[in-house]
FIMAR-520431 format. One record per residue (C-alpha): chain; x, y, z; residue in three letters. Coordinates in steps of 0.05 Angstrom, whole numbers, plus 5000, padded with zeros to 4 digits. Each point is the difference from the previous one (the first is absolute). Example, Ala and Ser with C-alpha at 12.3 -4.5 7.8 and 13.67 -1.06 7.14 Angstrom:
% FIMAR-520431
+----+------+------+------+-----+
| ch |   c1 |   c2 |   c3 |  aa |
+----+------+------+------+-----+
|  A | 5246 | 4910 | 5156 | ALA |
|  A | 5027 | 5069 | 4987 | SER |
+----+------+------+------+-----+
***
This chain:
% FIMAR-520431
+----+------+------+------+-----+
| ch |   c1 |   c2 |   c3 |  aa |
+----+------+------+------+-----+
|  A | 4842 | 3092 | 6208 | MET |
|  A | 5019 | 5065 | 5033 | ARG |
|  A | 5056 | 5052 | 5000 | ALA |
|  A | 5032 | 5033 | 5060 | GLN |
|  A | 5055 | 5052 | 5007 | ASP |
|  A | 5048 | 4986 | 5057 | ILE |
|  A | 5062 | 5036 | 5026 | GLN |
|  A | 5051 | 5002 | 5055 | THR |
|  A | 5041 | 5059 | 5023 | ASP |
|  A | 5074 | 4987 | 5005 | LEU |
|  A | 5015 | 5072 | 5019 | GLY |
|  A | 5074 | 5014 | 4993 | GLN |
|  A | 5048 | 4943 | 4989 | TRP |
|  A | 5070 | 4987 | 4974 | THR |
|  A | 5006 | 4967 | 4932 | LEU |
|  A | 5050 | 4947 | 4979 | GLU |
|  A | 5052 | 5049 | 4974 | ARG |
|  A | 4996 | 5046 | 5061 | GLY |
|  A | 4953 | 5056 | 4977 | CYS |
|  A | 4935 | 5016 | 5035 | THR |
|  A | 4928 | 4996 | 4976 | MET |
|  A | 4953 | 5044 | 5039 | SER |
|  A | 4924 | 4995 | 5008 | ASP |
|  A | 4999 | 4934 | 4962 | ASP |
|  A | 4929 | 4974 | 4994 | VAL |
|  A | 4998 | 4932 | 4965 | VAL |
|  A | 4936 | 4994 | 4959 | ARG |
|  A | 4971 | 4937 | 4972 | GLY |
|  A | 4934 | 4975 | 4972 | ARG |
|  A | 4966 | 4934 | 5012 | LEU |
|  A | 4951 | 4973 | 4948 | VAL |
|  A | 4967 | 4933 | 4991 | GLY |
|  A | 4976 | 4946 | 5047 | ASN |
|  A | 5009 | 5026 | 5071 | PRO |
|  A | 5007 | 4929 | 5026 | ASP |
|  A | 5048 | 4976 | 4946 | GLY |
|  A | 5075 | 4991 | 5005 | PRO |
|  A | 5043 | 5062 | 4989 | LEU |
|  A | 5033 | 5014 | 4933 | VAL |
|  A | 5045 | 5061 | 4991 | VAL |
|  A | 5004 | 5031 | 4930 | VAL |
|  A | 5054 | 5052 | 4986 | LEU |
|  A | 5016 | 5038 | 4936 | GLY |
|  A | 5049 | 5050 | 4972 | GLY |
|  A | 5020 | 5066 | 5031 | ILE |
|  A | 4938 | 5035 | 4973 | SER |
|  A | 4952 | 4945 | 5024 | ALA |
|  A | 4953 | 5015 | 5058 | THR |
|  A | 4961 | 4960 | 5051 | ARG |
|  A | 4942 | 4998 | 4950 | PHE |
|  A | 5015 | 4932 | 4970 | VAL |
|  A | 4929 | 4977 | 4983 | ALA |
|  A | 4935 | 5032 | 4981 | GLU |
|  A | 4961 | 5020 | 5061 | ASP |
|  A | 4932 | 4967 | 5011 | PRO |
|  A | 4967 | 5069 | 4997 | ASP |
|  A | 5041 | 5023 | 4940 | GLY |
|  A | 5022 | 5065 | 5033 | ARG |
|  A | 5075 | 4993 | 4989 | ASN |
|  A | 5002 | 4976 | 4929 | GLY |
|  A | 5024 | 4934 | 4973 | ARG |
|  A | 5063 | 4991 | 5041 | GLY |
|  A | 5068 | 4991 | 4967 | TRP |
|  A | 4997 | 4923 | 4998 | TRP |
|  A | 4925 | 4989 | 4999 | SER |
|  A | 5003 | 4954 | 4939 | ARG |
|  A | 5035 | 4948 | 5043 | LEU |
|  A | 4975 | 5019 | 5070 | VAL |
|  A | 4925 | 4992 | 4995 | ARG |
|  A | 4944 | 4952 | 5019 | PRO |
|  A | 5014 | 4936 | 4962 | GLY |
|  A | 5068 | 5026 | 4975 | GLY |
|  A | 5069 | 4971 | 5009 | ALA |
|  A | 5001 | 5034 | 5067 | VAL |
|  A | 4928 | 4984 | 5018 | ASP |
|  A | 4969 | 5052 | 5046 | LEU |
|  A | 4945 | 4951 | 5018 | ASN |
|  A | 5052 | 4956 | 5033 | ARG |
|  A | 5054 | 5047 | 5026 | VAL |
|  A | 5009 | 5069 | 5030 | ARG |
|  A | 5051 | 5042 | 4962 | VAL |
|  A | 5043 | 5054 | 5032 | LEU |
|  A | 5027 | 5056 | 4957 | GLY |
|  A | 5052 | 5049 | 5026 | LEU |
|  A | 5021 | 5072 | 4988 | ASP |
|  A | 5075 | 5001 | 4998 | PHE |
|  A | 5037 | 5051 | 5042 | GLY |
|  A | 5014 | 5058 | 5000 | PRO |
|  A | 4928 | 5021 | 4998 | ASN |
|  A | 4975 | 5044 | 4944 | VAL |
|  A | 5009 | 5073 | 5019 | GLY |
|  A | 5041 | 4983 | 5062 | ALA |
|  A | 5028 | 5062 | 5034 | GLN |
|  A | 5063 | 4962 | 5020 | SER |
|  A | 5026 | 4955 | 4945 | CYS |
|  A | 5061 | 4956 | 5017 | PRO |
|  A | 5061 | 5003 | 4956 | GLU |
|  A | 4995 | 4925 | 4989 | THR |
|  A | 4955 | 4942 | 5016 | ILE |
|  A | 5016 | 4927 | 4985 | THR |
|  A | 4959 | 4939 | 4982 | THR |
|  A | 5017 | 4974 | 5070 | THR |
|  A | 4967 | 5063 | 5029 | ASP |
|  A | 4938 | 4988 | 4957 | GLN |
|  A | 4997 | 4928 | 5025 | ALA |
|  A | 5003 | 5026 | 5072 | ARG |
|  A | 4943 | 5047 | 4986 | ARG |
|  A | 4958 | 4944 | 4971 | LEU |
|  A | 5016 | 4955 | 5060 | LYS |
|  A | 4980 | 5056 | 5048 | ALA |
|  A | 4933 | 5008 | 4966 | LEU |
|  A | 4986 | 4926 | 5001 | ILE |
|  A | 5019 | 4995 | 5073 | ASP |
|  A | 4961 | 5062 | 5021 | ALA |
|  A | 4936 | 4969 | 4973 | HIS |
|  A | 5015 | 4927 | 5017 | ASP |
|  A | 4994 | 4979 | 4927 | LEU |
|  A | 5054 | 4947 | 4995 | GLY |
|  A | 5024 | 4950 | 4980 | PRO |
|  A | 5005 | 5017 | 4926 | VAL |
|  A | 4976 | 4944 | 4955 | ALA |
|  A | 5032 | 5032 | 4938 | ALA |
|  A | 5037 | 5063 | 4981 | LEU |
|  A | 4998 | 5020 | 4926 | ILE |
|  A | 5048 | 5056 | 4982 | GLY |
|  A | 5012 | 5031 | 4932 | SER |
|  A | 5059 | 5044 | 4982 | SER |
|  A | 5018 | 5041 | 5062 | TYR |
|  A | 4947 | 4960 | 5038 | GLY |
|  A | 5037 | 4936 | 4982 | GLY |
|  A | 5064 | 5029 | 5030 | MET |
|  A | 4963 | 5018 | 5064 | CYS |
|  A | 4969 | 4930 | 5000 | GLY |
|  A | 5069 | 4969 | 4999 | LEU |
|  A | 5021 | 5043 | 5058 | ALA |
|  A | 4937 | 4981 | 5038 | PHE |
|  A | 5012 | 4926 | 4987 | ALA |
|  A | 5071 | 5004 | 5024 | ARG |
|  A | 4980 | 5034 | 5065 | ASP |
|  A | 4933 | 4965 | 5013 | ASN |
|  A | 5006 | 4932 | 4968 | GLY |
|  A | 4965 | 4965 | 5058 | ASP |
|  A | 4937 | 5042 | 4987 | GLN |
|  A | 4997 | 4994 | 4925 | LEU |
|  A | 4976 | 4937 | 4965 | HIS |
|  A | 5014 | 5018 | 4927 | ALA |
|  A | 5033 | 5055 | 4960 | LEU |
|  A | 4990 | 5021 | 4928 | CYS |
|  A | 5048 | 5050 | 4970 | VAL |
|  A | 4984 | 5031 | 4932 | ILE |
|  A | 5051 | 5041 | 4961 | GLY |
|  A | 5049 | 5007 | 5057 | ALA |
|  A | 5063 | 4967 | 5027 | ALA |
|  A | 5045 | 5001 | 5061 | HIS |
|  A | 5038 | 5061 | 4975 | GLU |
|  A | 4990 | 5051 | 4944 | PRO |
|  A | 5029 | 4989 | 4931 | TYR |
|  A | 5057 | 5048 | 4984 | PRO |
|  A | 4969 | 5033 | 4938 | ILE |
|  A | 4938 | 5016 | 5041 | GLY |
|  A | 5042 | 5034 | 5053 | VAL |
|  A | 5031 | 5043 | 4946 | GLY |
|  A | 4933 | 5019 | 4970 | TRP |
|  A | 4970 | 5018 | 5068 | ARG |
|  A | 5062 | 5040 | 5018 | GLY |
|  A | 4987 | 5044 | 4938 | ILE |
|  A | 4927 | 5008 | 5020 | GLN |
|  A | 5019 | 5023 | 5070 | ARG |
|  A | 5050 | 5050 | 4973 | ARG |
|  A | 4946 | 5028 | 4954 | VAL |
|  A | 4954 | 5009 | 5060 | VAL |
|  A | 5054 | 5032 | 5043 | ARG |
|  A | 5017 | 5050 | 4944 | LEU |
|  A | 4926 | 5016 | 4995 | ALA |
|  A | 4994 | 5010 | 5075 | ILE |
|  A | 5060 | 5048 | 4999 | ASP |
|  A | 4965 | 5038 | 4943 | ALA |
|  A | 4935 | 5005 | 5040 | GLY |
|  A | 4963 | 4952 | 4953 | GLN |
|  A | 4996 | 4933 | 5037 | PRO |
|  A | 4937 | 4978 | 4963 | GLU |
|  A | 5033 | 5010 | 4932 | ALA |
|  A | 5058 | 4957 | 5023 | GLY |
|  A | 4953 | 4945 | 5023 | LEU |
|  A | 4965 | 5000 | 4932 | LYS |
|  A | 5066 | 4994 | 4962 | LEU |
|  A | 5025 | 4946 | 5046 | ALA |
|  A | 4937 | 4959 | 4989 | ARG |
|  A | 5004 | 5009 | 4925 | GLU |
|  A | 5070 | 4970 | 5002 | LEU |
|  A | 4977 | 4945 | 5047 | ALA |
|  A | 4945 | 4979 | 4952 | MET |
|  A | 5052 | 4985 | 4946 | THR |
|  A | 5032 | 4951 | 5049 | THR |
|  A | 4935 | 4968 | 5023 | TYR |
|  A | 4976 | 4983 | 4929 | ARG |
|  A | 5034 | 4970 | 4940 | THR |
|  A | 5025 | 5031 | 4934 | ALA |
|  A | 4956 | 4949 | 4964 | GLU |
|  A | 4937 | 5025 | 5034 | GLU |
|  A | 5015 | 5072 | 4983 | PHE |
|  A | 5016 | 4981 | 4928 | ALA |
|  A | 4932 | 4964 | 4994 | ASP |
|  A | 4962 | 5055 | 5035 | ARG |
|  A | 5026 | 5065 | 4971 | PHE |
|  A | 5005 | 5023 | 4928 | ALA |
|  A | 5045 | 5060 | 5016 | LEU |
|  A | 4943 | 5046 | 4982 | GLU |
|  A | 5019 | 5073 | 5009 | GLU |
|  A | 4955 | 5031 | 5051 | ILE |
|  A | 5029 | 5070 | 4999 | SER |
|  A | 5054 | 5041 | 4967 | ARG |
|  A | 5054 | 5049 | 5023 | ALA |
|  A | 5023 | 4962 | 5039 | PRO |
|  A | 4977 | 4935 | 4970 | SER |
|  A | 4962 | 4952 | 5045 | SER |
|  A | 4977 | 4930 | 4982 | PHE |
|  A | 4946 | 4952 | 5022 | ASP |
|  A | 5048 | 4960 | 5044 | ILE |
|  A | 5023 | 5064 | 5034 | CYS |
|  A | 4927 | 5019 | 5012 | ASP |
|  A | 4988 | 4933 | 5033 | TYR |
|  A | 5061 | 5004 | 5044 | LEU |
|  A | 4981 | 5070 | 5020 | GLY |
|  A | 4931 | 4977 | 5021 | SER |
|  A | 5032 | 4946 | 5044 | ARG |
|  A | 5044 | 5052 | 5032 | GLY |
|  A | 4941 | 5046 | 5014 | ASP |
|  A | 4961 | 4944 | 5033 | ARG |
|  A | 5058 | 4978 | 5043 | PHE |
|  A | 5014 | 5070 | 5025 | ALA |
|  A | 4928 | 5006 | 5024 | GLU |
|  A | 5009 | 4947 | 5054 | GLY |
|  A | 5074 | 5005 | 5017 | MET |
|  A | 5042 | 5056 | 5031 | ASP |
|  A | 5073 | 5010 | 4983 | ALA |
|  A | 5032 | 4983 | 5067 | GLN |
|  A | 4958 | 4937 | 5008 | ARG |
|  A | 5020 | 4978 | 4930 | PHE |
|  A | 5074 | 5011 | 5015 | LEU |
|  A | 4995 | 4957 | 5063 | ALA |
|  A | 4963 | 4943 | 4966 | LEU |
|  A | 5042 | 5001 | 4937 | SER |
|  A | 5064 | 4995 | 5042 | GLU |
|  A | 4967 | 4945 | 5041 | SER |
|  A | 4997 | 4956 | 4938 | ILE |
|  A | 5075 | 5010 | 4988 | ASP |
|  A | 5018 | 4986 | 5073 | LEU |
|  A | 4960 | 4935 | 5001 | HIS |
|  A | 5042 | 4941 | 5021 | ARG |
|  A | 4974 | 4934 | 5028 | VAL |
|  A | 5042 | 4937 | 5008 | THR |
|  A | 4957 | 4945 | 4968 | PRO |
|  A | 5031 | 4946 | 5043 | GLU |
|  A | 4966 | 5032 | 5060 | ASP |
|  A | 4930 | 4986 | 4972 | ILE |
|  A | 4969 | 4932 | 5013 | THR |
|  A | 4928 | 5018 | 4981 | THR |
|  A | 4974 | 4962 | 4938 | PRO |
|  A | 5006 | 5050 | 4944 | THR |
|  A | 4971 | 5008 | 4930 | LEU |
|  A | 5039 | 5048 | 4956 | ILE |
|  A | 4964 | 5028 | 4939 | MET |
|  A | 5027 | 5044 | 4945 | GLY |
|  A | 4992 | 5022 | 4928 | ALA |
|  A | 5057 | 4979 | 4956 | ILE |
|  A | 5003 | 5071 | 4972 | SER |
|  A | 5008 | 5034 | 5068 | ASP |
|  A | 5062 | 5045 | 4998 | GLN |
|  A | 4998 | 5018 | 5074 | LEU |
|  A | 4994 | 4929 | 5028 | ALA |
|  A | 5029 | 4957 | 4943 | PRO |
|  A | 5003 | 4924 | 4999 | LEU |
|  A | 5072 | 4994 | 5025 | PRO |
|  A | 4982 | 5036 | 5064 | ALA |
|  A | 4936 | 4959 | 5010 | LEU |
|  A | 5038 | 4935 | 4988 | ARG |
|  A | 5052 | 5019 | 5050 | GLU |
|  A | 4947 | 5016 | 5052 | LEU |
|  A | 4966 | 4933 | 4987 | ARG |
|  A | 5065 | 4961 | 5005 | ASP |
|  A | 5023 | 5033 | 5064 | ARG |
|  A | 4935 | 4997 | 5041 | LEU |
|  A | 5004 | 4951 | 5058 | SER |
|  A | 4927 | 4979 | 4996 | GLY |
|  A | 4961 | 4968 | 4943 | PRO |
|  A | 5000 | 5046 | 4939 | SER |
|  A | 4974 | 5004 | 4929 | GLU |
|  A | 5011 | 5049 | 4943 | LEU |
|  A | 4940 | 5011 | 4954 | TYR |
|  A | 5012 | 5042 | 4938 | THR |
|  A | 4956 | 5025 | 4945 | PHE |
|  A | 5007 | 5042 | 4937 | THR |
|  A | 4974 | 5072 | 4997 | SER |
|  A | 5008 | 5064 | 4960 | LEU |
|  A | 4992 | 5038 | 5065 | TYR |
|  A | 5067 | 4986 | 5033 | GLY |
|  A | 5002 | 5019 | 5073 | HIS |
|  A | 4928 | 5024 | 4997 | ASP |
|  A | 4976 | 4930 | 4983 | ALA |
|  A | 4976 | 4991 | 5072 | PHE |
|  A | 4949 | 5055 | 4986 | LEU |
|  A | 4979 | 4974 | 4931 | LYS |
|  A | 5008 | 4925 | 4989 | GLU |
|  A | 4940 | 4975 | 5039 | TRP |
|  A | 4990 | 4938 | 4957 | ASP |
|  A | 5074 | 4980 | 5005 | ALA |
|  A | 5002 | 5007 | 5076 | MET |
|  A | 4931 | 4979 | 5024 | GLU |
|  A | 5004 | 4924 | 4993 | PRO |
|  A | 5067 | 4995 | 5036 | ARG |
|  A | 4979 | 5050 | 5054 | LEU |
|  A | 4935 | 4961 | 5011 | GLU |
|  A | 5041 | 4936 | 5011 | ARG |
|  A | 5048 | 5038 | 5045 | PHE |
|  A | 4943 | 5023 | 5044 | MET |
|  A | 4972 | 4930 | 5005 | GLY |
|  A | 5068 | 4973 | 5021 | GLU |
|  A | 5009 | 5057 | 5050 | ALA |
|  A | 4932 | 4990 | 5033 | LEU |
|  A | 5011 | 4925 | 5004 | ALA |
|  A | 5068 | 5012 | 5033 | ARG |
|  A | 4968 | 5046 | 5050 | GLY |
|  A | 4947 | 4949 | 5018 | ARG |
|  A | 5054 | 4947 | 5009 | ALA |
|  A | 5041 | 5043 | 5047 | THR |
|  A | 4939 | 5020 | 5041 | GLY |
+----+------+------+------+-----+
***
């Protein structure tokens, strides 16, 4: 097993909604069996190309290393996994006003083509990555054998659009005040209350008072720590573009013929069951909806390893068999 950083330079190009992205370098990371079939794994807007633990351990565990590992549901002994950094790049000097999931799918396709990696045996996308996966399947169905979408649908759910709109207004106010990092922290704190469930917070926090004048409680301390961590790896303009990208996401399910597994937590407020059922029913190819219970809501894709692993393992077996059958 080995890891390799790869990239391709798209330079300046026009995005779907007409704005321009300059100096766009698409960065990915391959890990696993260099001779195995290609599997793409994409996560939320804060996910990076570091999906799995590196063989040398230099880049930490990887954000999905419990599932993407030797012998895991996504078995690195059998497949090579490609992780992707979503555009715009961190710290980009020129950040587009907007970027869509279709644009992200084009960036992924450009990276695969530049390094002659295709076809894709399976694409597994969670949250924003699931939206990008649907766009990729729509535009490149002949090069994708199987798709797994976790906690995402063909369009955003209205209440989520409202919540993210508030977050972006907070960040813009902070930018105008010369405190973009403070705005990012507050936006992430609000976001965490939409990712998780009220039941989890009730079980986890005793409303212990951490400080007085003004009062602060244990749950506030936790949310603040999440905001601090998020702001360390995200800049304000990039956040605004990616947050809006979620709200602009639209894919017509009937345009997708790739066999698709849809997974979701019943408690997910951002990709609730009605949206997932509609996606399943409207897809043109074979489709299945697999649900599970979780206290973690939308964040279940980062927490519920035991609930997801058996079905993901079967999905990977089916995808690899399909790839062998199609040559």
